[in-house]
RODREN-744939 format. One record per residue: x, y, z of N, C-alpha, C in turn; residue number from 1; residue in one letter. Coordinates in steps of 0.05 Angstrom, whole numbers. Example, Ala and Ser with C-alpha at 12.3 -4.5 7.8 and 13.67 -1.06 7.14 Angstrom:
2
     n_u     n_v     n_w    ca_u    ca_v    ca_w     c_u     c_v     c_w    n  res
     264    -114     156     246     -90     156     264     -66     156    1    A
     257     -45     142     273     -21     143     258       1     157    2    S
//
This chain:
263
     n_u     n_v     n_w    ca_u    ca_v    ca_w     c_u     c_v     c_w    n  res
     771    1018     -86     797    1006     -80     818    1028     -75    1    M
     816    1049     -90     835    1071     -87     822    1093     -71    2    F
     839    1109     -57     828    1131     -41     813    1150     -59    3    A
     789    1158     -50     772    1175     -67     785    1202     -72    4    S
     780    1212     -97     790    1238    -104     819    1239    -111    5    G
     833    1216    -112     861    1216    -120     865    1198    -144    6    R
     885    1204    -161     889    1187    -184     899    1160    -177    7    P
     891    1140    -192     901    1113    -188     929    1112    -199    8    T
     943    1090    -193     970    1087    -204     971    1065    -225    9    Y
     949    1060    -238     948    1041    -260     945    1056    -286   10    C
     968    1066    -296     970    1078    -322     950    1100    -327   11    N
     948    1119    -308     932    1143    -313     948    1161    -332   12    V
     933    1178    -346     945    1197    -365     942    1225    -354   13    L
     962    1236    -341     959    1262    -328     967    1285    -347   14    P
     954    1308    -344     963    1333    -356     963    1353    -333   15    T
     987    1360    -324     989    1376    -300     978    1360    -277   16    G
     957    1372    -264     945    1358    -241     919    1344    -249   17    D
     913    1344    -276     888    1332    -285     892    1304    -295   18    K
     873    1286    -290     874    1259    -300     855    1257    -324   19    V
     867    1250    -347     851    1248    -371     835    1222    -373   20    L
     846    1201    -362     832    1176    -364     849    1152    -355   21    G
     838    1129    -356     851    1104    -347     854    1087    -372   22    L
     879    1078    -378     883    1061    -401     876    1032    -394   23    V
     857    1021    -407     847     994    -402     851     978    -428   24    V
     862     954    -426     866     937    -449     850     911    -446   25    R
     835     905    -466     822     878    -466     841     859    -480   26    A
     840     834    -472     859     814    -482     857     810    -512   27    A
     834     814    -523     831     809    -552     834     834    -569   28    N
     846     856    -557     851     880    -572     881     888    -569   29    H
     892     899    -590     921     905    -590     926     932    -576   30    D
     907     950    -577     912     977    -567     894     983    -543   31    S
     902    1003    -527     887    1011    -504     863    1028    -511   32    G
     843    1027    -494     820    1044    -496     820    1065    -474   33    T
     820    1090    -480     821    1111    -460     793    1116    -450   34    V
     789    1111    -424     762    1114    -412     760    1142    -399   35    V
     742    1159    -408     740    1186    -396     734    1185    -366   36    P
     742    1205    -351     737    1205    -322     708    1204    -315   37    P
     690    1215    -332     661    1215    -325     648    1189    -332   38    E
     663    1171    -346     651    1145    -354     647    1127    -330   39    S
     625    1112    -329     622    1092    -307     645    1072    -306   40    P
     658    1067    -329     680    1048    -329     704    1058    -314   41    Q
     706    1085    -310     729    1096    -296     723    1099    -267   42    N
     700    1089    -258     694    1087    -229     708    1063    -218   43    N
     719    1067    -193     735    1045    -181     719    1019    -180   44    N
     694    1020    -171     678     996    -167     672     983    -194   45    S
     670     999    -215     664     987    -241     688     976    -255   46    A
     710     991    -254     734     984    -268     748     960    -256   47    T
     749     959    -229     764     938    -215     747     919    -200   48    L
     722     915    -208     703     900    -193     710     870    -192   49    E
     727     861    -210     733     832    -211     758     825    -196   50    T
     768     844    -180     791     838    -163     783     816    -143   51    D
     803     803    -131     798     781    -112     804     790     -84   52    T
     786     804     -70     791     817     -45     795     798     -22   53    P
     788     772     -25     791     753      -3     817     738      -4   54    L
     833     741     -25     858     727     -27     879     741     -10   55    G
     903     728      -9     925     740       5     935     766      -9   56    S
     946     784       7     954     810      -4     980     808     -20   57    T
     980     820     -43    1004     821     -60    1009     849     -70   58    A
    1034     857     -72    1041     884     -80    1061     883    -103   59    L
    1059     903    -121    1080     907    -141    1087     937    -143   60    G
    1113     942    -146    1122     970    -147    1144     973    -168   61    L
    1139     990    -188    1158     994    -210    1177    1017    -204   62    K
    1203    1014    -210    1223    1035    -209    1237    1037    -236   63    T
    1255    1056    -238    1270    1058    -263    1290    1035    -266   64    K
    1297    1022    -244    1316    1000    -245    1303     973    -250   65    E
    1279     970    -241    1265     944    -242    1239     945    -227   66    G
    1228     921    -222    1202     919    -208    1205     901    -184   67    V
    1193     908    -162    1193     892    -138    1165     880    -134   68    V
    1163     854    -127    1138     841    -120    1140     831     -92   69    L
    1119     833     -76    1118     822     -49    1091     811     -44   70    A
    1089     789     -30    1064     776     -26    1063     762       1   71    V
    1039     762      13    1034     748      38    1030     719      33   72    E
    1043     701      48    1038     673      46    1023     663      71   73    K
     999     653      67     983     643      89     989     613      93   74    R
    1002     607     115    1009     579     120     987     567     138   75    I
     971     549     126     947     538     140     954     520     163   76    A
     978     508     163     985     489     184    1015     491     191   77    S
    1022     489     216    1051     489     223    1066     465     212   78    P
    1051     445     203    1063     421     192    1070     425     162   79    L
    1061     448     151    1066     453     122    1093     466     119   80    L
    1108     457      99    1133     469      93    1129     496      78   81    E
    1137     519      90    1132     545      77    1141     547      49   82    P
    1164     535      42    1175     538      15    1158     524      -6   83    S
    1139     507       3    1122     493     -16    1098     510     -25   84    S
    1094     533     -11    1072     551     -18    1083     573     -37   85    V
    1078     570     -62    1088     589     -82    1068     610     -89   86    E
    1073     635     -81    1056     657     -87    1068     677    -107   87    K
    1095     674    -112    1108     688    -133    1122     668    -150   88    I
    1118     669    -176    1129     649    -195    1143     662    -218   89    M
    1164     649    -228    1178     658    -252    1163     648    -276   90    Q
    1160     666    -296    1148     659    -322    1170     655    -342   91    I
    1189     674    -343    1212     673    -361    1235     686    -346   92    D
    1259     686    -359    1282     698    -346    1277     727    -337   93    D
    1260     741    -352    1256     769    -348    1228     776    -339   94    H
    1213     756    -331    1185     761    -323    1178     743    -299   95    I
    1164     755    -279    1153     740    -257    1125     750    -250   96    G
    1111     736    -233    1084     745    -226    1078     738    -197   97    C
    1062     755    -184    1051     750    -158    1021     746    -160   98    A
    1010     730    -142     982     722    -146     965     725    -120   99    M
     939     728    -124     920     729    -102     895     715    -112  100    S
     885     696     -96     862     681    -104     867     651    -103  101    G
     856     636    -122     860     607    -123     887     601    -135  102    L
     905     591    -117     933     587    -125     936     565    -147  103    I
     919     545    -145     921     524    -165     914     535    -193  104    A
     895     554    -194     889     567    -220     913     583    -230  105    D
     926     597    -212     949     614    -219     972     596    -230  106    A
     976     574    -216     998     556    -225     992     545    -253  107    H
     967     539    -258     960     529    -285     965     550    -306  108    K
     957     575    -300     961     596    -319     991     601    -324  109    L
    1007     601    -303    1035     607    -305    1050     585    -320  110    V
    1043     560    -314    1056     538    -328    1050     538    -358  111    K
    1025     545    -365    1018     548    -393    1034     570    -407  112    H
    1037     592    -392    1052     615    -404    1081     610    -406  113    E
    1093     594    -388    1121     586    -391    1126     572    -417  114    R
    1108     555    -424    1111     541    -450    1108     561    -473  115    V
    1090     580    -470    1086     600    -491    1110     617    -495  116    N
    1123     626    -473    1146     643    -476    1170     628    -487  117    T
    1173     603    -480    1195     586    -491    1191     582    -521  118    K
    1166     577    -529    1159     574    -557    1166     599    -573  119    S
    1160     622    -561    1165     647    -574    1195     651    -578  120    H
    1211     645    -558    1240     647    -561    1251     628    -583  121    R
    1240     604    -584    1249     585    -604    1241     594    -632  122    F
    1217     605    -635    1207     613    -661    1219     639    -672  123    S
    1223     659    -654    1232     685    -662    1260     693    -654  124    Y
    1272     676    -637    1300     682    -629    1303     705    -610  125    G
    1281     713    -596    1283     735    -577    1261     731    -556  126    K
    1264     742    -532    1244     738    -511    1218     753    -518  127    P
    1196     743    -507    1170     755    -509    1169     780    -492  128    M
    1156     801    -502    1154     826    -486    1135     821    -462  129    T
    1138     838    -442    1121     835    -418    1092     840    -425  130    V
    1087     859    -442    1059     865    -449    1046     842    -465  131    E
    1061     830    -483    1051     807    -499    1046     783    -481  132    S
    1064     779    -461    1060     757    -442    1035     761    -425  133    T
    1031     786    -416    1007     792    -400     982     789    -417  134    T
     983     797    -442     960     795    -460     953     766    -464  135    Q
     973     749    -467     968     720    -470     956     708    -445  136    A
     965     717    -422     953     708    -397     924     717    -395  137    L
     918     741    -403     891     752    -402     873     736    -421  138    A
     883     728    -444     868     711    -462     861     685    -450  139    L
     879     673    -434     873     648    -420     852     652    -399  140    R
     852     676    -386     830     682    -368     803     681    -382  141    F
     802     692    -406     778     691    -422     769     664    -429  142    G
     788     645    -434     781     618    -441     770     603    -417  143    D
     777     611    -393     768     596    -369     783     569    -367  144    G
     775     554    -347     787     528    -343     775     508    -362  145    D
     788     505    -386     776     489    -407     775     459    -400  146    E
     793     450    -383     794     422    -376     769     414    -360  147    E
     762     431    -341     739     424    -324     713     434    -336  148    S
     715     456    -353     692     468    -365     670     476    -345  149    M
     679     484    -321     660     489    -300     660     518    -290  150    S
     682     533    -293     683     560    -281     707     575    -293  151    R
     706     602    -291     730     618    -299     752     615    -278  152    P
     776     624    -286     798     624    -267     793     644    -244  153    F
     797     636    -220     791     653    -197     816     664    -184  154    G
     831     680    -199     856     691    -188     862     717    -203  155    V
     875     735    -188     886     760    -200     916     759    -200  156    S
     929     771    -219     958     769    -222     970     797    -225  157    L
     994     800    -213    1011     823    -218    1035     812    -234  158    L
    1038     821    -259    1059     812    -276    1081     833    -278  159    V
    1105     825    -270    1128     844    -270    1149     834    -289  160    A
    1161     853    -304    1181     845    -323    1200     868    -331  161    G
    1220     860    -347    1239     880    -357    1247     871    -385  162    H
    1240     887    -405    1246     880    -433    1259     904    -447  163    D
    1258     904    -473    1270     925    -489    1258     953    -483  164    E
    1234     953    -472    1221     978    -465    1226     986    -436  165    N
    1242     971    -422    1248     977    -394    1231     962    -375  166    G
    1231     969    -349    1214     955    -329    1184     961    -334  167    P
    1167     942    -327    1139     946    -329    1124     928    -310  168    S
    1100     937    -302    1083     923    -283    1055     923    -294  169    L
    1042     899    -295    1015     897    -304     998     883    -283  170    Y
     972     890    -284     953     876    -267     931     864    -285  171    Y
     925     839    -281     904     826    -297     886     810    -278  172    T
     860     809    -285     840     796    -268     823     776    -283  173    D
     804     763    -270     788     742    -284     771     752    -307  174    P
     768     778    -310     752     788    -332     767     786    -359  175    S
     794     782    -358     809     781    -382     819     809    -391  176    G
     817     828    -373     826     855    -378     852     860    -363  177    T
     870     877    -374     895     882    -359     901     912    -360  178    F
     915     921    -339     923     949    -335     953     950    -332  179    W
     965     971    -343     993     976    -337     995     995    -313  180    Q
    1012     988    -294    1013    1003    -269    1041    1012    -262  181    C
    1042    1033    -245    1067    1040    -232    1069    1026    -205  182    N
    1046    1023    -192    1045    1008    -167    1017     997    -164  183    A
    1014     974    -151     988     962    -148     988     942    -126  184    K
     965     940    -112     961     920     -91     936     904     -98  185    A
     936     878     -93     912     861     -97     909     844     -72  186    I
     885     833     -69     879     815     -46     865     829     -24  187    G
     864     816      -1     847     825      21     855     851      33  188    S
     881     857      32     891     882      44     895     904      23  189    G
     884     900      -1     890     918     -24     881     947     -20  190    S
     858     951      -7     849     978      -4     868     995      13  191    E
     876     984      35     894     998      53     922    1000      40  192    R
     930     979      27     957     978      15     958     998      -8  193    A
     937    1000     -25     937    1018     -47     939    1047     -37  194    D
     925    1053     -15     926    1079      -3     954    1087       5  195    S
     968    1067      17     996    1072      26    1014    1075       2  196    S
    1010    1059     -19    1026    1062     -44    1023    1089     -56  197    L
     999    1100     -57     994    1126     -68    1009    1148     -52  198    Q
    1010    1144     -26    1024    1164      -9    1054    1163     -12  199    E
    1065    1139     -17    1094    1135     -17    1107    1134     -44  200    Q
    1091    1129     -65    1103    1125     -91    1112    1151    -104  201    Y
    1135    1151    -116    1143    1172    -135    1161    1160    -156  202    N
    1162    1172    -179    1175    1160    -202    1205    1157    -199  203    K
    1217    1170    -179    1246    1170    -176    1255    1151    -153  204    D
    1237    1135    -142    1246    1117    -121    1266    1096    -132  205    I
    1284    1087    -116    1303    1067    -124    1292    1039    -118  206    T
    1306    1019    -129    1297     992    -125    1299     985     -95  207    L
    1321     994     -82    1324     989     -53    1301    1002     -37  208    E
    1293    1026     -44    1271    1039     -31    1245    1024     -36  209    E
    1241    1014     -60    1217     998     -66    1216     973     -49  210    A
    1238     960     -45    1239     936     -27    1229     943       1  211    E
    1239     965      11    1231     974      38    1202     981      39  212    T
    1192     996      19    1164    1004      19    1145     981      18  213    I
    1150     961       0    1132     939      -3    1132     922      23  214    T
    1155     918      35    1156     903      60    1142     917      83  215    L
    1146     943      84    1133     959     105    1103     958     103  216    T
    1093     961      78    1064     960      74    1052     932      80  217    I
    1067     911      73    1057     884      80    1055     881     111  218    L
    1074     892     125    1073     890     154    1049     905     166  219    K
    1040     926     152    1017     942     161     991     928     156  220    Q
     989     912     135     962     902     126     957     873     132  221    V
     978     856     136     971     828     140     965     823     170  222    I
     951     802     175     940     797     201     960     786     221  223    E
     981     772     211    1000     760     229    1026     776     230  224    E
    1043     769     249    1070     781     249    1085     771     225  225    K
    1099     789     212    1114     783     188    1139     768     195  226    V
    1144     746     182    1169     730     185    1178     722     157  227    T
    1203     713     154    1212     703     128    1196     680     117  228    P
    1180     667     135    1164     644     126    1137     651     115  229    N
    1127     675     121    1100     682     112    1099     705      92  230    N
    1123     713      81    1123     732      59    1143     722      38  231    V
    1137     729      14    1156     724      -9    1161     751     -22  232    D
    1186     755     -30    1194     780     -44    1211     772     -68  233    I
    1206     785     -91    1221     780    -115    1226     806    -129  234    A
    1246     806    -147    1251     830    -163    1257     821    -192  235    K
    1252     839    -211    1260     834    -238    1276     859    -246  236    V
    1303     856    -247    1320     879    -251    1348     872    -262  237    A
    1350     866    -287    1329     860    -306    1321     830    -307  238    P
    1336     814    -291    1330     785    -290    1314     779    -265  239    I
    1296     760    -267    1279     752    -244    1296     739    -222  240    Y
    1290     747    -198    1304     736    -174    1284     734    -151  241    H
    1280     710    -140    1264     706    -116    1282     707     -92  242    L
    1276     724     -72    1294     727     -49    1293     702     -31  243    Y
    1316     695     -21    1317     673      -1    1308     684      26  244    T
    1301     667      45    1293     677      72    1314     695      85  245    P
    1340     688      81    1361     705      93    1362     732      79  246    S
    1356     733      53    1356     759      39    1332     776      49  247    E
    1310     763      55    1286     777      65    1293     789      93  248    V
    1307     774     109    1314     783     136    1331     808     134  249    V
    1349     809     115    1367     832     112    1352     857     104  250    R
    1328     854      93    1312     878      86    1299     890     111  251    L
    1298     875     133    1284     884     157    1301     905     172  252    G
    1289     918     192    1302     937     209    1308     924     236  253    T
    1322     938     253    1328     928     279    1303     924     296  254    E
    1282     938     289    1257     936     304    1240     911     296  255    D
    1248     898     274    1232     876     265    1237     851     282  256    D
    1215     840     292    1217     817     310    1230     793     296  257    V
    1226     792     269    1236     768     255    1266     765     255  258    W
    1281     786     262    1310     784     262    1319     764     283  259    L
    1302     759     302    1308     739     323    1308     710     312  260    A
    1296     707     288    1294     680     276    1322     670     269  261    Y
    1340     688     262    1367     680     255    1368     663     230  262    G
    1351     668     211    1350     652     186    1375     657     170  263    V
//
């Protein structure tokens, strides 16, 4: 998934130019396990084998100010109202997530976690941390679809948030494992998108630059012309905000065909 010979951007532990390992967290453990570079688990195909490469492409990019999420929306029919296709959803005031895979599964997971975060606020008088929220989602992945008792959840999520620890971005998949990332792409265009993220990411980028980068990469990897109707963009900085179509248009350049839409 990542370009060979280069460090991933999912919570690697660097010393100078050397990568010590990849921090991987299982949902039923409180602390991370450092996987040595020579371990089979630190191989791209082994570590990220449960990604959903056939789903729509989604990106997340963390900055010092907040986190930007962007996702491709595949509209199956011109008769379908684009706003009814939710690929980025709010979990709490300070947390949102982008999805790739079976959207009905993602909606079920998110709705369950909304109840969980509200219950936490009521019980403890403070919001749930982004890591705890992601861990709870990963635990639900492990439970599978208990109502149907037929299969695991078939979706990968990018969870973005801003809490007392600052901005953070997590990736979780159907295995019930989650990674903390600086930048991450999932879905059908993830290989090419991850390569572009590695080339363009640096720790000092601004939120405005992150908006431009995620939109530019989406335009490179999705099959159709990008319009305000087939992409969603959101940010958490520090409050969750889903961009309106007109706000998405303003992120475009003069060369973008979509400006003719006049949304």
